[in-house]
C-alpha positions, -999 to +999 in steps of 0.1 A: +230+007-652+260+017-632+279+044-613+313+058-621+339+084-610+355+108-634+388+125-624+400+158-638+426+183-629+408+215-622+433+235-642+425+213-673+387+208-670+370+219-637+336+213-623+329+249-631+339+243-667+315+213-668+287+233-653+292+262-677+294+240-708+262+242-729+250+206-729+271+174-728+309+175-732+333+148-743+353+132-715+383+133-739+420+129-735+420+096-716+450+075-726+447+046-703+432+013-715+415+004-682+398+039-681+389+036-718+374+002-712+354+016-683+339+042-707+331+015-732+311-003-705+290+029-698+254+033-708+235+065-714+218+074-681+247+061-659+257+086-632+292+095-621+310+116-595+331+145-608+364+144-589+389+173-587+423+156-586+458+169-578+457+196-551+419+195-542+414+157-541+376+159-536+343+148-552+325+180-561+296+171-584+275+145-603+274+140-641+252+119-663+265+099-692+248+115-722+264+096-751+279+061-753+316+055-761+327+070-795+360+081-811+378+107-790+380+139-811+413+148-795+431+118-811+437+104-846+443+070-830+412+048-833+420+030-800+409+060-780+373+065-772+353+086-748+318+092-736+299+125-733+288+137-699+266+165-687+265+182-653+236+171-631+243+188-597+269+202-574+273+183-542+260+203-512+292+194-495+324+183-513+337+149-501+375+149-497+397+119-505+408+116-469+372+113-458+367+085-483+398+068-470+387+072-434+353+056-440+353+018-434+323+014-457+345+027-486+376+006-479+372-013-512+365+017-534+387+020-564+395+056-555+411+043-523+430+015-539+439+028-573+436+065-570+455+072-603+428+056-625+410+085-642+377+068-649+366+043-623+336+021-614+317+029-582+294+003-566+258+011-557+267+009-520+297+033-525+275+056-545+249+058-517+275+063-490+294+091-508+260+108-516+251+105-479+285+120-469+279+149-493+245+156-478+227+148-511+190+139-505+174+122-523+202+101-537+202+103-576+197+069-592+208+055-625+194+054-651+189+092-652+167+103-680+178+130-705+164+164-696+154+156-661+169+180-636+179+171-600+160+187-572 
């Protein structure tokens, strides 16, 4: 099992949109091979940070991978695949990109070194540190079972 970071522009698909969606939603529209390959590597139950890009630049929530990689319904091109994700919880305190960059424990995080990649791997140590920064206790762990809520 693994941890990930999903980036979205709030004007396109926000955390509020994800929270309001009834059940899992496709993480569609990704047209980058590395990001697509990251989604191909995901397993149901993996957890990911939901990151608002562009102006906000902050991690705001946690999602669970609810379906493995499958054809992206927004493309007729078979090369593009996506996973389905569902909202698990809102972070008690959003973690801004500058805070991540300023934290020596996160110096090797993909978000710091390749901030344009829309779907990124997160190490277990990075996961724990960002959850700590966000005030999230206990830290959610992958694999996360379907139907289990976070408390």
